[in-house]
N, C-alpha and C positions, 0 to 999 in steps of 0.2 A: 835479332833477337833483343824487343829492346828494355833497357832495366828495369824497366817496370813491369815487363813481361819474366825477368825472370828474377826478380824481386817474389813477385804470386807466387811463380812457379817454387820456391825452394822452402818459404813457409806455407803453403801447402802440404809441399813434402812430410819436412816438419812436424807441421801438424800432428798427421795421418798418420809418424812415426812412435808422436807423443801420446797416442793415443791405440795404439798397440802394444805401446809397455804398461801403458797403466789397466789396460783389459788384461794384459795375462801377469800381471799382478796382484791386481784384484779377485781374478779366479785360482792364483795360490791361493792368499786372502782365503776364499769361500770354504777352500781343502779343510784347511785348518785341520790335518792330519797328524796327529805328534809321532808316528813312523817317519817323519822327515824329522836328520835329527842331525847337528851342527859337530862338523870334525874339526875340529882346530890340533892345525899341528903343533908338535910336541915344543919347549925351547930347543931342547938340543936340535930337533931338523931343522929349524926359523933358523938360528944361530950357523950351522953345517950348513945351510945351501945359501946361505945370504940374503936371506927372503926379511930381514927382519928390515925394511924398511920403510913401514910404514902404513904397508897398504893391509886392509882384511883379505890373509890368507884362507876362512873359513869356507870348508864346502858341508853341501851338504847330502848329509846318503840317509836310502832307507837304513832302519831298525825296527821289522817287522815284530810284530808279539799275538798269539795270540792266550786267549788267560781260558781258563773254565771250571766248574769243580768237579771231584770228582773223588767219592771215599772221606768225605769228611776234609778235605785238602783242595788248597787252590792252587793249583799248575798252572803256570806260566811255559810259552817259548817264545822263545826270543830266535829271531832266524840272525847271527851273527855269522856269516862265512869270511875262511880266511884271517882270522883269529887265531892268537894263541892265546890256550889256557894261561898261563901266568900273569897275560894284560887285562884278564875279565877280573871285574873287583865287584860285588853285591853286599849290601848293606837295607837295613828296613833303617826310616830316620819315622818315628811314626804312622801314620798312616800309610808312609809311601816307599814303593819298593824302590832302588835304586838298582841303574845296572850301568857300571861306567867302565873305562874302560881305554884304552888304548889300539887301534889295529896301525902295526908299522907296516911300511913297505919294505919288499923283497929288493933293497938294491942291489942285490947279484945282477938284478932283471937288466938293470935301467944305465948298470953302466957302463963307460963308454959308449951305448949306441942312445944312435936318434931317437923320442918319441914322438910316432903320429895321433894317436889318439891318449888319455888315459880319463876313464868314465871312473873308476876305482875312488876310493875315497876313501885316507886315510889322514891318523891324524887321532888326538884326544874325544871320546864324547861321555856325553851324558846324557838317560835316558829315568827319567823320575813317570813309576807308575800309581795309580791311588790304588789303595787295598780295599776291599769289600769291608760291609760294615761287621763284617764276622770276624774274630778278634781271633789270631794266631797266635797256634805255642812258641814258649821262649826257645824251644829248642827240639830237635826231629827232624829236621829242615836239609832237603834232600837236593842234590844240583847233578845235573847230563850237560856233556857238552861232543858231543857227535854227531858227525860228518859237518859242522857247521850249524847245528841247532842246541843252546839253552833249553833243558828241561830245568825250572825251579818249582820243585813244589815243595808247600807250606803248608804246615798241617795244623787245625782249626781246634782254639784250647775252650774258647767261649769265655775263658777268665783270664784268657795275656791281659798284659797291658802293654799297650798302644807308644809309648811316649818314652819305647826304653829306646834306642842305636843298636843293630844287630852287626854283626857283617857274620856273610856267608858262603861258606868256603867251597868253592869248584873244582866239583868229581871230573 
């Protein structure tokens, strides 16, 4: 094969690869799905595993939410399997519900073993949900975490203020 033919072939393959990458990135951007949430390793995990090498260790995972109204309440269900109750934090900041926490890796499963695949995401995360135009009561929030499903009940008030920050206890 002549040098020019080889150069043209490499150029064509590189162009094809670049088009593939940009098409996939564009498709992902079009989805614009807020259920894709960034999971970042905690500082302790980064230091323990020697991952503080300047590389971005962010992984993306799904944190899908269903929301609906029932009996003068806003109901929000968040699918978050594998979480420990103590690692979930819920707050209301202005007109946003903030669901944050950390999904921890069970190191016993991986200790001294060869890993073939790792598709489950671990780390700290935060998901913000804009609340409806209805005003919420300052109290009376109820939560339940069962079988990997977090259910949050936020009662409407009609007179409540949106400019306060509240913490909701997960039960």
